[in-house]
Each structure stands twice: as C-alpha cells, then as structure tokens.
All heavy atoms as an XYZ file, in Angstrom:
683
protein
N     -44.044    -37.625    -13.544
C     -43.710    -36.667    -12.543
C     -42.582    -37.227    -11.688
O     -42.666    -38.312    -11.174
C     -44.946    -36.388    -11.701
C     -44.670    -35.254    -10.818
S     -45.877    -34.711     -9.690
C     -47.391    -34.527    -10.187
N     -41.538    -36.444    -11.576
C     -40.372    -36.904    -10.825
C     -40.462    -36.425     -9.388
O     -41.290    -35.573     -9.039
C     -39.079    -36.374    -11.469
O     -39.089    -34.958    -11.352
C     -38.963    -36.793    -12.913
N     -39.566    -36.922     -8.570
C     -39.548    -36.557     -7.158
C     -39.154    -35.093     -6.978
O     -39.626    -34.414     -6.080
C     -38.591    -37.463     -6.400
N     -38.286    -34.598     -7.862
C     -37.879    -33.196     -7.735
C     -39.045    -32.258     -8.075
O     -39.185    -31.203     -7.470
C     -36.672    -32.903     -8.617
O     -37.011    -33.084     -9.977
N     -39.879    -32.639     -9.050
C     -41.060    -31.828     -9.362
C     -42.024    -31.790     -8.185
O     -42.606    -30.756     -7.862
C     -41.772    -32.363    -10.598
C     -40.975    -32.142    -11.867
O     -40.125    -31.216    -11.871
O     -41.193    -32.888    -12.824
N     -42.216    -32.946     -7.553
C     -43.114    -33.030     -6.410
C     -42.573    -32.208     -5.237
O     -43.310    -31.500     -4.567
C     -43.299    -34.490     -5.984
C     -44.303    -34.744     -4.870
C     -45.678    -34.235     -5.263
C     -44.346    -36.201     -4.529
N     -41.278    -32.258     -5.005
C     -40.673    -31.488     -3.925
C     -40.776    -29.995     -4.209
O     -40.978    -29.192     -3.298
C     -39.223    -31.897     -3.744
N     -40.666    -29.614     -5.466
C     -40.760    -28.207     -5.834
C     -42.174    -27.681     -5.607
O     -42.369    -26.550     -5.206
C     -40.336    -28.027     -7.290
C     -40.399    -26.601     -7.743
N     -39.585    -25.624     -7.205
C     -41.176    -25.982     -8.661
C     -39.862    -24.466     -7.785
N     -40.827    -24.663     -8.671
N     -43.173    -28.499     -5.835
C     -44.563    -28.075     -5.678
C     -44.979    -27.961     -4.212
O     -45.845    -27.186     -3.886
C     -45.497    -29.073     -6.374
C     -45.481    -28.958     -7.859
C     -46.513    -29.865     -8.422
N     -46.488    -29.823     -9.861
C     -47.248    -30.528    -10.640
N     -48.092    -31.390    -10.102
N     -47.174    -30.421    -11.929
N     -44.406    -28.748     -3.343
C     -44.849    -28.765     -1.951
C     -44.066    -27.805     -1.063
O     -44.326    -27.746      0.122
C     -44.720    -30.187     -1.366
O     -43.363    -30.603     -1.467
C     -45.630    -31.140     -2.091
N     -43.142    -27.078     -1.607
C     -42.402    -26.138     -0.769
C     -43.294    -24.960     -0.404
O     -44.201    -24.583     -1.143
C     -41.140    -25.619     -1.477
O     -41.532    -24.994     -2.696
C     -40.160    -26.733     -1.734
N     -43.038    -24.412      0.728
C     -43.820    -23.261      1.173
C     -43.299    -21.998      0.503
O     -42.125    -21.917      0.141
C     -43.708    -23.097      2.709
O     -42.342    -22.932      3.042
C     -44.277    -24.308      3.423
N     -44.153    -21.035      0.323
C     -43.699    -19.786     -0.297
C     -42.737    -19.068      0.641
O     -42.726    -19.307      1.848
C     -44.988    -18.981     -0.484
C     -45.963    -19.563      0.467
C     -45.571    -20.999      0.645
N     -41.921    -18.188      0.105
C     -40.971    -17.465      0.955
C     -41.719    -16.622      1.987
O     -42.807    -16.118      1.725
C     -40.185    -16.598     -0.020
C     -41.005    -16.532     -1.249
C     -41.836    -17.783     -1.285
N     -41.116    -16.503      3.163
C     -41.751    -15.752      4.241
C     -41.762    -14.266      3.917
O     -40.812    -13.732      3.359
C     -40.988    -15.978      5.541
C     -41.130    -17.380      6.053
C     -40.444    -17.563      7.351
N     -40.896    -16.541      8.294
C     -40.635    -16.536      9.575
N     -39.899    -17.502     10.083
N     -41.067    -15.599     10.362
N     -42.870    -13.653      4.289
C     -42.962    -12.213      4.098
C     -42.370    -11.518      5.320
O     -42.313    -12.076      6.409
C     -44.419    -11.791      3.953
C     -45.078    -12.307      2.708
C     -46.538    -11.885      2.663
O     -47.111    -11.542      3.674
N     -47.119    -11.928      1.487
N     -41.953    -10.324      5.107
C     -41.437     -9.532      6.203
C     -42.582     -9.201      7.165
O     -43.733     -9.093      6.767
C     -40.817     -8.250      5.648
C     -40.029     -7.504      6.702
O     -39.606     -8.108      7.696
O     -39.841     -6.299      6.507
N     -42.277     -9.027      8.436
C     -43.307     -8.735      9.426
C     -44.011     -7.430      9.089
O     -45.212     -7.296      9.279
C     -42.683     -8.674     10.839
C     -43.707     -8.241     11.860
C     -42.099    -10.018     11.214
N     -43.305     -6.465      8.586
C     -43.892     -5.183      8.226
C     -44.914     -5.287      7.113
O     -45.792     -4.446      6.995
N     -44.818     -6.325      6.276
C     -45.779     -6.488      5.193
C     -47.128     -6.971      5.711
O     -48.157     -6.707      5.096
C     -45.252     -7.486      4.160
C     -44.014     -6.961      3.448
O     -43.801     -5.735      3.472
O     -43.273     -7.780      2.878
N     -47.150     -7.667      6.834
C     -48.395     -8.218      7.347
C     -49.136     -7.248      8.253
O     -50.323     -7.400      8.464
C     -48.123     -9.503      8.128
C     -47.676    -10.626      7.226
C     -47.493    -11.862      8.019
N     -46.280    -11.679      8.836
C     -45.872    -12.508      9.757
N     -46.571    -13.581     10.029
N     -44.773    -12.276     10.444
N     -48.471     -6.267      8.821
C     -49.121     -5.337      9.721
C     -49.940     -4.322      8.933
O     -49.524     -3.862      7.868
C     -48.078     -4.605     10.565
C     -47.277     -5.470     11.530
C     -46.228     -4.628     12.223
C     -48.192     -6.125     12.532
N     -51.120     -3.961      9.451
C     -51.913     -2.957      8.736
C     -51.265     -1.580      8.857
O     -50.544     -1.300      9.808
C     -53.253     -2.991      9.470
C     -52.941     -3.515     10.818
C     -51.780     -4.452     10.640
N     -51.540     -0.754      7.885
C     -51.020      0.607      7.923
C     -51.734      1.379      9.022
O     -52.944      1.267      9.188
C     -51.245      1.313      6.592
C     -50.278      0.944      5.521
C     -50.521      1.828      4.328
C     -49.221      2.044      3.603
N     -49.398      2.934      2.464
N     -50.988      2.154      9.770
C     -51.582      2.962     10.813
C     -52.028      4.296     10.229
O     -51.276      4.954      9.513
C     -50.580      3.204     11.936
C     -50.141      1.956     12.699
C     -49.108      2.331     13.746
C     -51.325      1.292     13.354
N     -53.256      4.666     10.558
C     -53.801      5.932     10.095
C     -53.739      6.903     11.270
O     -54.297      6.631     12.329
C     -55.259      5.744      9.619
C     -55.827      7.051      9.126
C     -55.317      4.685      8.533
N     -53.054      8.030     11.124
C     -52.869      8.931     12.266
C     -54.093      9.788     12.589
O     -54.127     10.424     13.628
C     -51.691      9.799     11.842
C     -51.748      9.810     10.364
C     -52.281      8.455      9.965
N     -55.103      9.838     11.739
C     -56.248     10.733     11.966
C     -56.981     10.453     13.281
O     -57.276     11.408     14.025
C     -57.197     10.668     10.782
N     -57.311      9.207     13.639
C     -57.998      8.999     14.923
C     -57.152      9.398     16.127
O     -57.667      9.964     17.091
C     -58.291      7.496     14.949
C     -58.254      7.064     13.536
C     -57.263      7.967     12.871
N     -55.870      9.132     16.067
C     -54.991      9.513     17.173
C     -54.919     11.030     17.316
O     -54.958     11.560     18.435
C     -53.596      8.934     16.965
C     -52.567      9.261     18.037
C     -52.999      8.695     19.381
C     -51.216      8.731     17.642
N     -54.856     11.719     16.212
C     -54.823     13.179     16.250
C     -56.141     13.721     16.800
O     -56.150     14.634     17.628
C     -54.516     13.746     14.849
C     -53.077     13.416     14.461
C     -54.752     15.249     14.798
C     -52.740     13.725     13.027
N     -57.267     13.149     16.370
C     -58.570     13.610     16.850
C     -58.722     13.373     18.344
O     -59.207     14.249     19.077
C     -59.689     12.900     16.077
N     -58.315     12.208     18.822
C     -58.403     11.926     20.253
C     -57.484     12.833     21.060
O     -57.854     13.311     22.143
C     -58.061     10.466     20.526
C     -59.128      9.459     20.112
C     -58.593      8.044     20.262
C     -60.371      9.645     20.937
N     -56.298     13.076     20.553
C     -55.358     13.948     21.258
C     -55.879     15.379     21.342
O     -55.781     16.020     22.392
C     -54.000     13.937     20.566
O     -53.456     12.650     20.600
N     -56.451     15.867     20.259
C     -57.011     17.220     20.280
C     -58.218     17.300     21.216
O     -58.394     18.288     21.930
C     -57.401     17.654     18.871
C     -56.251     18.030     17.954
C     -56.755     18.312     16.547
C     -55.516     19.231     18.492
N     -59.058     16.282     21.211
C     -60.209     16.264     22.113
C     -59.784     16.269     23.565
O     -60.335     17.003     24.392
N     -58.795     15.459     23.893
C     -58.301     15.415     25.273
C     -57.663     16.738     25.661
O     -57.850     17.223     26.785
C     -57.302     14.272     25.436
C     -56.847     14.089     26.852
C     -57.715     13.607     27.817
C     -55.554     14.410     27.227
C     -57.299     13.453     29.123
C     -55.128     14.256     28.526
C     -56.008     13.774     29.476
O     -55.602     13.626     30.767
N     -56.938     17.344     24.740
C     -56.330     18.648     25.009
C     -57.402     19.692     25.300
O     -57.262     20.500     26.223
C     -55.465     19.085     23.826
C     -54.951     20.486     23.942
C     -53.938     20.801     24.824
C     -55.510     21.499     23.173
C     -53.470     22.101     24.943
C     -55.056     22.793     23.280
C     -54.038     23.093     24.160
N     -58.495     19.676     24.537
C     -59.559     20.656     24.754
C     -60.253     20.436     26.095
O     -60.626     21.400     26.774
C     -60.567     20.598     23.612
C     -60.070     21.154     22.288
C     -61.120     20.979     21.207
C     -59.707     22.615     22.439
N     -60.430     19.188     26.502
C     -61.033     18.908     27.804
C     -60.140     19.439     28.913
O     -60.607     20.102     29.853
C     -61.288     17.395     27.960
C     -61.620     17.037     29.394
C     -62.398     16.943     27.037
N     -58.851     19.155     28.830
C     -57.941     19.617     29.865
C     -57.862     21.146     29.887
O     -57.821     21.758     30.958
C     -56.539     19.044     29.653
C     -56.469     17.551     29.827
S     -56.412     16.952     31.517
C     -58.030     17.129     32.150
N     -57.869     21.767     28.735
C     -57.835     23.226     28.665
C     -59.096     23.819     29.272
O     -59.036     24.803     30.024
C     -57.677     23.672     27.208
C     -57.617     25.165     26.961
C     -56.323     25.729     27.526
C     -57.719     25.453     25.482
N     -60.227     23.231     28.999
C     -61.496     23.731     29.492
C     -61.568     23.640     31.016
O     -61.982     24.585     31.688
C     -62.627     22.940     28.843
C     -63.913     23.719     28.818
O     -63.857     24.926     28.539
O     -64.966     23.120     29.083
N     -61.173     22.514     31.580
C     -61.192     22.352     33.037
C     -60.165     23.289     33.681
O     -60.415     23.840     34.759
C     -60.952     20.874     33.409
C     -60.768     20.708     34.900
C     -62.114     20.025     32.922
N     -59.042     23.514     33.029
C     -58.044     24.443     33.559
C     -58.589     25.864     33.600
O     -58.371     26.596     34.570
C     -56.763     24.387     32.708
O     -56.270     23.054     32.723
C     -55.699     25.330     33.231
N     -59.325     26.251     32.587
C     -59.919     27.591     32.558
C     -60.905     27.753     33.713
O     -60.937     28.798     34.381
C     -60.593     27.845     31.189
C     -61.486     29.060     31.234
C     -59.541     27.987     30.113
N     -61.699     26.725     33.982
C     -62.638     26.801     35.105
C     -61.881     26.911     36.419
O     -62.250     27.702     37.297
C     -63.581     25.577     35.103
C     -64.411     25.526     36.368
C     -64.481     25.616     33.895
N     -60.816     26.157     36.591
C     -60.036     26.218     37.828
C     -59.367     27.577     38.010
O     -59.232     28.063     39.133
C     -58.998     25.107     37.867
C     -59.633     23.781     38.202
O     -60.576     23.707     38.971
N     -59.101     22.720     37.617
N     -58.940     28.199     36.935
C     -58.327     29.531     37.028
C     -59.382     30.573     37.404
O     -59.107     31.527     38.125
C     -57.622     29.889     35.698
C     -57.248     31.358     35.642
C     -56.399     29.015     35.505
N     -60.609     30.356     36.958
C     -61.684     31.312     37.233
C     -62.302     31.138     38.619
O     -63.140     31.952     39.021
C     -62.757     31.178     36.170
N     -61.924     30.109     39.364
C     -62.543     29.853     40.670
C     -62.423     31.008     41.662
O     -63.399     31.315     42.358
C     -61.986     28.565     41.270
C     -62.547     27.276     40.682
C     -61.883     26.076     41.329
C     -64.041     27.203     40.828
N     -61.286     31.682     41.790
C     -61.244     32.811     42.735
C     -62.247     33.914     42.397
O     -62.892     34.474     43.297
C     -59.806     33.324     42.636
C     -59.026     32.156     42.151
C     -59.947     31.395     41.267
N     -62.414     34.214     41.128
C     -63.398     35.228     40.732
C     -64.819     34.734     40.973
O     -65.696     35.523     41.350
C     -63.219     35.602     39.259
C     -61.948     36.392     39.018
O     -61.473     37.053     39.966
O     -61.435     36.345     37.883
N     -65.048     33.462     40.759
C     -66.375     32.899     41.020
C     -66.681     32.986     42.514
O     -67.798     33.332     42.921
C     -66.459     31.445     40.513
C     -66.376     31.404     38.992
C     -67.733     30.765     40.984
C     -66.249     30.007     38.414
N     -65.682     32.686     43.350
C     -65.889     32.734     44.804
C     -66.211     34.149     45.272
O     -67.126     34.359     46.075
C     -64.659     32.211     45.529
C     -64.872     32.189     47.038
C     -63.720     31.611     47.768
N     -62.537     32.439     47.531
C     -61.305     32.059     47.797
N     -61.074     30.857     48.279
N     -60.288     32.860     47.559
N     -65.479     35.136     44.761
C     -65.743     36.510     45.205
C     -67.071     37.035     44.665
O     -67.773     37.758     45.376
C     -64.602     37.453     44.778
O     -64.440     37.390     43.371
C     -63.315     37.094     45.484
N     -67.422     36.687     43.463
C     -68.672     37.209     42.908
C     -69.900     36.538     43.522
O     -70.934     37.181     43.684
C     -68.695     37.066     41.392
O     -68.745     35.701     41.037
N     -69.796     35.276     43.892
C     -70.937     34.577     44.492
C     -70.882     34.577     46.011
O     -71.889     34.273     46.659
C     -71.003     33.134     43.973
C     -71.252     32.950     42.477
C     -71.236     31.481     42.117
C     -72.569     33.591     42.072
N     -69.717     34.850     46.599
C     -69.578     34.856     48.044
C     -69.752     33.464     48.639
O     -70.434     33.309     49.655
N     -69.160     32.460     48.028
C     -69.337     31.077     48.478
C     -68.060     30.550     49.105
O     -67.008     31.179     49.057
C     -69.718     30.172     47.292
O     -68.666     30.219     46.338
C     -71.004     30.621     46.647
N     -68.176     29.351     49.683
C     -67.034     28.701     50.303
C     -66.438     27.643     49.395
O     -66.774     27.530     48.202
N     -65.560     26.836     49.998
C     -64.845     25.808     49.233
C     -65.775     24.705     48.738
O     -65.581     24.167     47.648
C     -63.728     25.212     50.082
N     -66.787     24.364     49.537
C     -67.708     23.295     49.133
C     -68.493     23.684     47.879
O     -68.687     22.868     46.969
C     -68.659     22.959     50.275
N     -68.921     24.928     47.822
C     -69.668     25.383     46.642
C     -68.770     25.434     45.412
O     -69.224     25.147     44.291
C     -70.285     26.744     46.902
N     -67.517     25.782     45.609
C     -66.591     25.796     44.474
C     -66.352     24.385     43.950
O     -66.237     24.176     42.743
C     -65.268     26.446     44.882
C     -65.313     27.938     45.158
C     -63.952     28.432     45.596
C     -65.792     28.692     43.938
N     -66.286     23.415     44.868
C     -66.123     22.026     44.432
C     -67.349     21.569     43.644
O     -67.218     20.888     42.631
C     -65.895     21.110     45.641
C     -65.587     19.679     45.254
C     -64.303     19.555     44.463
O     -63.296     20.145     44.816
N     -64.341     18.805     43.385
N     -68.538     21.948     44.089
C     -69.746     21.618     43.340
C     -69.733     22.292     41.966
O     -70.217     21.721     40.980
C     -70.989     22.042     44.124
C     -71.414     21.026     45.129
C     -71.221     21.084     46.470
C     -72.087     19.802     44.856
N     -71.738     19.963     47.057
C     -72.284     19.158     46.089
C     -72.544     19.177     43.701
C     -72.913     17.939     46.211
C     -73.185     17.959     43.804
C     -73.360     17.348     45.045
N     -69.199     23.485     41.900
C     -69.125     24.193     40.617
C     -68.240     23.432     39.633
O     -68.626     23.214     38.478
C     -68.560     25.616     40.831
O     -69.382     26.304     41.749
C     -68.490     26.372     39.525
N     -67.081     23.019     40.090
C     -66.160     22.279     39.210
C     -66.752     20.935     38.822
O     -66.732     20.537     37.647
C     -64.786     22.102     39.894
C     -63.892     21.179     39.089
C     -64.121     23.443     40.085
N     -67.320     20.224     39.803
C     -67.914     18.907     39.508
C     -69.097     19.022     38.551
O     -69.249     18.232     37.617
C     -68.351     18.220     40.800
C     -67.179     17.763     41.633
O     -66.054     17.715     41.103
O     -67.390     17.466     42.830
N     -69.958     19.993     38.806
C     -71.124     20.177     37.940
C     -70.726     20.551     36.525
O     -71.277     20.022     35.545
N     -69.767     21.452     36.403
C     -69.317     21.855     35.073
C     -68.685     20.679     34.326
O     -68.975     20.448     33.155
C     -68.321     23.012     35.179
C     -67.848     23.489     33.840
C     -68.635     24.341     33.081
C     -66.629     23.061     33.309
C     -68.219     24.769     31.837
C     -66.216     23.491     32.075
C     -67.009     24.337     31.343
O     -66.599     24.740     30.113
N     -67.841     19.926     35.024
C     -67.174     18.787     34.379
C     -68.173     17.715     33.973
O     -68.051     17.103     32.903
C     -66.126     18.190     35.315
O     -65.143     19.144     35.615
N     -69.185     17.479     34.808
C     -70.190     16.458     34.498
C     -71.023     16.854     33.284
O     -71.264     16.039     32.391
C     -71.094     16.227     35.716
O     -70.278     15.845     36.821
C     -72.121     15.151     35.432
N     -71.463     18.100     33.251
C     -72.252     18.571     32.102
C     -71.401     18.546     30.830
O     -71.864     18.119     29.762
C     -72.819     19.973     32.374
C     -73.421     20.581     31.121
C     -73.857     19.905     33.482
N     -70.150     18.973     30.942
C     -69.267     18.985     29.772
C     -69.025     17.564     29.263
O     -69.053     17.320     28.055
C     -67.947     19.669     30.141
C     -67.039     19.898     28.975
C     -67.396     20.780     27.971
C     -65.823     19.249     28.884
C     -66.556     21.001     26.895
C     -64.982     19.466     27.813
C     -65.350     20.339     26.817
N     -68.814     16.611     30.173
C     -68.608     15.223     29.759
C     -69.868     14.658     29.103
O     -69.787     13.935     28.105
C     -68.218     14.369     30.959
N     -71.022     14.985     29.640
C     -72.267     14.516     29.035
C     -72.467     15.072     27.634
O     -72.916     14.364     26.725
N     -72.138     16.335     27.454
C     -72.261     16.922     26.118
C     -71.252     16.322     25.140
O     -71.562     16.162     23.950
C     -72.098     18.440     26.196
C     -73.259     19.182     26.873
C     -72.922     20.664     27.018
C     -74.539     18.987     26.099
N     -70.053     15.981     25.627
C     -69.090     15.311     24.755
C     -69.597     13.934     24.324
O     -69.458     13.546     23.161
C     -67.739     15.168     25.463
C     -66.854     16.390     25.492
C     -65.612     16.111     26.332
C     -66.452     16.804     24.098
N     -70.185     13.200     25.257
C     -70.738     11.888     24.905
C     -71.899     12.028     23.934
O     -72.029     11.245     22.985
C     -71.189     11.157     26.168
C     -70.082     10.665     27.077
C     -70.666     10.134     28.374
C     -69.259      9.598     26.389
N     -72.753     13.006     24.152
C     -73.871     13.235     23.237
C     -73.367     13.608     21.847
O     -73.856     13.086     20.834
C     -74.773     14.340     23.782
C     -75.955     14.729     22.890
C     -76.936     13.580     22.808
C     -76.618     15.977     23.419
N     -72.387     14.488     21.784
C     -71.814     14.868     20.486
C     -71.170     13.698     19.777
O     -71.276     13.551     18.562
N     -70.490     12.833     20.537
C     -69.875     11.659     19.929
C     -70.889     10.662     19.411
O     -70.682     10.008     18.386
N     -72.023     10.544     20.099
C     -73.047      9.601     19.630
C     -73.811     10.146     18.440
O     -74.332      9.376     17.631
C     -74.000      9.247     20.762
O     -74.766     10.393     21.126
N     -73.897     11.461     18.313
C     -74.599     12.053     17.180
C     -73.725     12.215     15.939
O     -74.239     12.438     14.851
C     -75.163     13.419     17.569
C     -76.266     13.411     18.632
C     -76.669     14.834     18.965
C     -77.448     12.599     18.180
N     -72.431     12.108     16.115
C     -71.516     12.266     14.986
C     -71.679     11.099     14.019
O     -71.945      9.968     14.425
C     -70.084     12.334     15.478
N     -71.536     11.354     12.729
C     -71.660     10.250     11.769
C     -70.489      9.293     11.881
O     -69.341      9.691     12.108
C     -71.665     10.954     10.408
C     -70.988     12.262     10.654
C     -71.266     12.624     12.083
N     -70.773      8.014     11.758
C     -69.709      7.019     11.825
C     -69.002      6.930     10.474
O     -69.609      7.192      9.432
C     -70.268      5.667     12.216
O     -71.076      5.159     11.204
N     -67.744      6.556     10.462
C     -67.015      6.468      9.192
C     -67.584      5.409      8.248
O     -67.488      5.539      7.041
C     -65.594      6.092      9.611
C     -65.491      6.404     11.046
C     -66.864      6.339     11.602
N     -68.201      4.370      8.803
C     -68.742      3.309      7.940
C     -70.108      3.652      7.385
O     -70.607      2.971      6.498
C     -68.810      1.993      8.719
O     -69.731      2.121      9.782
N     -70.751      4.672      7.939
C     -72.070      5.048      7.477
C     -73.186      4.294      8.167
O     -74.362      4.568      7.967
N     -72.858      3.323      9.016
C     -73.865      2.551      9.726
C     -74.266      3.295     10.991
O     -73.507      4.049     11.555
C     -73.316      1.173     10.099
N     -75.469      3.051     11.425
C     -75.953      3.699     12.671
C     -75.934      2.738     13.777
O     -76.233      1.750     14.001
C     -77.348      4.241     12.474
C     -77.236      5.671     12.134
C     -78.260      6.561     12.679
N     -77.767      7.852     12.949
C     -77.768      8.414     14.132
N     -78.069      7.828     15.177
N     -77.431      9.621     14.308
C-alpha cells in the first residue's frame, strides 16, 4: 500500500449542497392551520357584526354584549380543542 492509496482512502466525501440535507416541506399542515385560523376569525367577525341586533333583541347594555362575545369565543375555543384532541393523529398513535 502506497502513500497515495492511503491518502485517497482518508479523504472526506464531497460536500452535499445545503438543500440536499433539508427535509422537504409539506404544505398540508400549513394550509390546514391557515384555514382553521381563517374560520375562527370569520366566526368572531360574524358575532361582532351581529352585536347590534343582539342588543336590540335582548335589550342589554355594553357589559352584556361583552359577556356574549367572551362566552361565545370561549365555548368555540373549547370545542376547537376538543375536536383537535379527538381527531386521528397521522401516526396512528393515541
């Protein structure tokens, strides 16, 4: 075994491009999160638009309207968390 053979064996492999080492990005989770956030914002906006009609039909003041928005948002958030916990995981594990 010559010195050139030994030097050839101990060289490091050529460097890979940075893009080769990064994992591929899957857009499905980002799309799902974006749609979920859009639906939450749309839902709260609909409640805020309906507040004047709620006030006239119930004959309440500003404090009751604030409780209406807070209560609706809290229940909606709880149902979203419940739905997320009941949804099947992609790995199949519980």
